[in-house]
N, C-alpha and C positions, 0 to 999 in steps of 0.2 A: 666170685661169680658175681655179675652185674643183675638187677632186676630187668625182667622182661614183661612184655605184656602177655594175658592169660589170651589161649588162643580163642578166638570167636567161633563157637559151636552151632550159632542159630536157635540155640536154646536158652531160655532165660535161666537164672540160679534159681535154687529154692527161695532164696532170700528174695529176689525181685517179685516172682510170683506170690508171697504171700504179702509183701507190701503192695500189691495192686489191689487186695482185698483189703486192709487195714488202713491204708493211708487216708481214703475218704472220709471215713467215720474218725480219725484222729484230726482232720482237718477242721471237722466240724466242731470237736471238742476244744481245739486249739483256739479258734475263732471266738468261741465262748469264752474261753478262760482269759484271752486278752482284753475283753471287755472290761475286766477288774485290774489291768495292769498300767504302766506308763505308755501308752502306744505313741509313735512318732506324732506331733501335732501337725495339720494342714499347714504347709507353708515355711515349716522349721528346718532348719539345714540338717541333713541326713548325714551322720558321721558313720564310716564303715567301723564293724566292730571285728577286730582282730583278735581270732580264736585258734590257739594254739592245743593241738588234741593228739593223743595217743592214737593209733592205727586202728585199734578194735573198736573206737568209738565212731570211726568214718562213716559206717553205714548209717547209724543213728542220726548223727549231726547232719549227714546230706540227705536224708529222709525227712527229717522235720525242718531242715533249714529254709526251703524256698516258702512254706506258709508261714513260718515264723515271720519272715522277710514282708510279705505280702501283709501279714495283720498287723505288724508293727511300724512298718517303714524302715526299719533298721536292716542294713546291707552286713550280711555276715562274710568273712574273709577267712578261710580256714587255712591252715598251716597241719601237716599230718607228720608225725615222724613217733621214735620211740621215747619214753617218760625221760630217759638219761639225756639224750641229745636235746629235747626241749628244755629241759632243766639248764643246761650248759650254756643253750640260747640267752635264757632269761637272767642268768647269773652273770653275764657278757654284758647285759644292760639293754637289751633288745627289749623294747615296748609292745605291751600286750593288753588286750582288754580282760579276756578269759584263757585259764589255762585248765586243761583235763589231763592230769598226769597221776604218778602214784601217790599215796595220801603222805607218807613220808615226806616228799619232796615238797609238797603244797604247806606242811607244817614247817620245814625249813623256811620258805617263802616268807611265809607268815612272821617268822621269827626275825627276817631280815628286812621287814615292811615293807616286802614288794607286793604282796597280796593284803588287801583291805581286810580289815579286821571284820568278823561277822559274816562273810561271803563263802567261807570254807563249806562245801557241801559234798557229800558221799553221793556218787551220780548212779553208778552201776556196778556189778561185777561180773567176770566171765570166768566160765569154769575151762578146763583145758581139754582139748580133744583131738581126735586123731582124723587126718584126712586121708583119702584115697582117690586114684585118678577115677573118674566116673567110668562106670561099668566095671571096675574092676572087683573082684571078690572082696566082701568088707572082712577083716580080718575080726579074729574073737577078742574082744578087750573087757568082756565081761566081769572078771574076776582080776586081782592081782596076778594070780599065776598065769592065766590067760594071756594078760599084757605081758609080760614079762618073756614069754615065749614067742610073742607075736614080734617082739623088738628082736630078740635071737634070731628069728627066722628072716627078719625083712633084710632084703639087699641092701636099702639106703634110707635113711630117715633125716629130713631136712628139720631144722627148728631155727627159733629166731636167736640169733648170736648175741644181741644184746637186750631183747625185750623180757619181761618178766617171766612169760610162760617158759621162754628157754632158759631162764637162770634155774627156775625150778624143776624142769626136764632134766638138767644135766644133776642136779641134787638128788633126783629122783633114782636116776641110773646107778649112783654110788649106795643109794639106800638099798636097791633090788640086788646088789652085788654084780651087776654085769656090766658096769662102765668100762674095762679094760677088754671086754669081749666085743662090743658093738662098737666100739670108738674109732674103729678104721672106717665105718659105713655111717657116721655121722655126716651130716651135711650143714653146718652153721651158716645161716644166710642173714641177708638182711631181712626185717619182718615183713617187707613187702613182697620180698623174693621167694619165700618159704612154700605159699600155696601154689602160685604159679609152676615152681619146679616140678610139685607132683602132676599138676596139669599137662606139661610138657614132656612128662615121663623122665624126666632127670633125677627124681629121686621116687621111692616106691610108697613112702607114708611121710606124712608131716604130723608133728606134734604141736598144736597152737590154740588159740581160742577159738570157738565157733563163730564169731562174726567174719573171721577172714575167709573159714572155710564155706560158709553160706553164701558168701558175696562172690564167689567163682563158678562160673558155670561149667567148669572142666574137672572139677571134683566133688566128691559126696562125703558127708560127714559119716564115717564110719560107728561115731559113738563118743561120748566123754569118757575120761578116765574112771574106774571103778571108785565108789566112795570111800575105801580105805587108802587110796593114792589121789585123790582128788584135791587140788588145791584151786581156790577163787581167789582171782587177783581183782582187787577193787580198785576202782580208778575215780579220782577226788578232785573237784574242780574248786578254783577261788578266782576272783575278779582282781584284776591289777590295780595298784593305788593310783597308776596315772592314767588310768582306762579314759579315751577319749570321750565317752558317753556311760558314765558309771550306772545311770538307770536302765540302760539297754542290756549294758552287762549282767547286772542282775536280774532282770527279765528273763532273760535266756536262762540261768541258773534255776529262776523257780518254775520255768516250763518243765524243765527237764527233770526235776522233782516230784512234779504234779501228775494227778491220775491220768491227765490227758496223753501223756507220754509213755503211758506205762504199755501199752499194746504195742506201739511202733519198738518199744525197746525190747521186748520179748520176742517179735518177731525176726530182731537183727542178731539173735543168738544171745543177749545179755539177760540179767537177771537184776532187779531190784534190790539193792542192800537193805539187808533185814537188819533191824535196829538190836 
């Protein structure tokens, strides 16, 4: 099934409403932070910073991107996909300045000499949540037993066919002992199509990380998985050894792990990585 645009409801998503409140303060913090970094010098040639990123970081990067560009003079060019697809692209030799993917993949790129030594950063982590169509009753997922029964009662369940959340969800079904029972009702989709499928009524539930849910006004976050079943997906970054502007790439990584970005990170459904 191909990805489709979310239906425009005229109602801003919960994420957009929150960002309208937090971004002005974040912008001030970023401007202050940039004073201690290597901003683009007046008259210097600006090189675009090619950023490869997993989809769950899209709301965060698109929120801070414009202010980062204004403050530093460096233009960010984004490409979003699942980690596996981005890793294949890098392995094939495509150049990049910064990559945000799964930790083990960054470690492999370090070993290959494709990520610059000393630039590895754990940026954020995302829980796994459940989406329902806006206005629909929110199912009980507060305990492992309640979540199990919600899945058994659901008419259809969408999940990411290649994303980390989807891989964990499939293993969780086996762990709960209901994989065979719900298999016919599963809807494995491209990550970008999972939440829209619920907004359009093509799936009753979606199991995916909160950033994707909060960004779509056609759905609501029913909640995150109970702690006994929860799995946090960590997203890690590294700068490419062939980055066109190594200083700009490192500045972006430093900002995303600085206190100035924390408020926006939380507003987009992400959490900082606790050491």
